[in-house]
C-alpha positions as CSV (number, residue, x, y, z in Angstrom):
1,M,73.5,102.4,115.3
2,S,74.8,99.0,116.4
3,D,77.8,98.2,118.6
4,C,80.0,97.6,115.7
5,L,81.4,101.0,114.3
6,H,82.8,99.5,111.1
7,C,79.4,97.7,110.2
8,D,77.7,101.2,110.7
9,I,80.1,103.0,108.7
10,N,79.7,100.0,105.9
11,E,76.0,100.6,106.1
12,V,76.2,104.5,105.7
13,V,78.6,103.7,102.8
14,R,76.0,101.2,100.9
15,E,73.0,103.7,101.4
16,H,75.1,106.6,100.0
17,I,76.1,104.1,97.0
18,E,72.4,103.1,96.8
19,R,71.2,106.7,96.6
20,T,73.6,107.8,93.9
21,K,73.1,107.5,90.3
22,T,76.7,107.1,89.1
23,V,79.1,105.7,91.8
24,D,82.5,107.1,91.8
25,L,84.1,104.4,93.9
26,A,87.7,106.1,93.6
27,G,86.1,109.2,94.8
28,L,84.1,107.6,97.6
29,A,87.5,105.8,98.5
30,A,89.1,109.2,98.8
31,D,86.6,110.7,100.9
32,M,86.7,107.9,103.5
33,A,90.7,108.2,103.1
34,E,90.2,112.1,104.0
35,S,88.0,111.1,106.9
36,L,90.5,108.8,108.2
37,A,93.2,111.4,108.0
38,E,90.9,113.8,109.9
39,L,90.6,111.1,112.8
40,I,94.3,110.7,113.1
41,L,94.8,114.2,113.1
42,L,92.8,114.3,116.4
43,A,95.5,112.2,118.2
44,P,98.3,113.9,119.8
45,E,100.9,115.1,117.2
46,D,103.7,112.8,118.5
47,Q,101.4,109.6,117.9
48,Q,100.1,110.7,114.7
49,G,102.8,108.9,112.7
50,A,102.3,105.6,114.3
51,M,98.3,105.9,113.9
52,L,99.0,106.4,110.1
53,A,101.3,103.4,110.0
54,E,98.9,101.4,112.0
55,A,96.0,102.4,109.7
56,I,97.9,101.5,106.6
57,R,98.9,98.1,108.0
58,H,95.7,97.4,108.9
59,L,93.9,98.4,105.5
60,G,96.5,96.0,103.8
61,H,95.7,93.2,106.3
62,A,91.9,93.6,105.9
63,F,92.3,93.7,102.2
64,L,94.3,90.4,102.4
65,E,91.6,88.9,104.7
66,K,88.5,90.1,102.4
67,T,90.0,88.8,99.3
68,G,90.9,85.4,100.9
69,V,94.6,85.6,100.5
70,I,95.0,85.0,104.1
71,E,92.5,83.3,106.7
72,A,90.2,85.9,108.7
73,E,90.9,86.3,112.6
74,A,88.1,85.5,114.6
75,A,87.6,88.8,115.7
76,T,87.2,90.4,112.3
77,A,85.4,87.5,110.7
78,H,82.0,89.1,110.4
């Protein structure tokens, strides 16, 4: 494990893809979304809505960065 959680998660996903004969990317994304929902549910109930909104906002922002629509911020450019 490294000091970068999202890098570690991506490595686990890559390894899963490499082991899988036929990759169902939609199913894999759904599994990851379910894990994110479970993480959000660990927060106090009164914070869960805000956490969900922030996760969705960050997903959109990261997608725009990774596709080059917007410039990557220094902290996320690795």
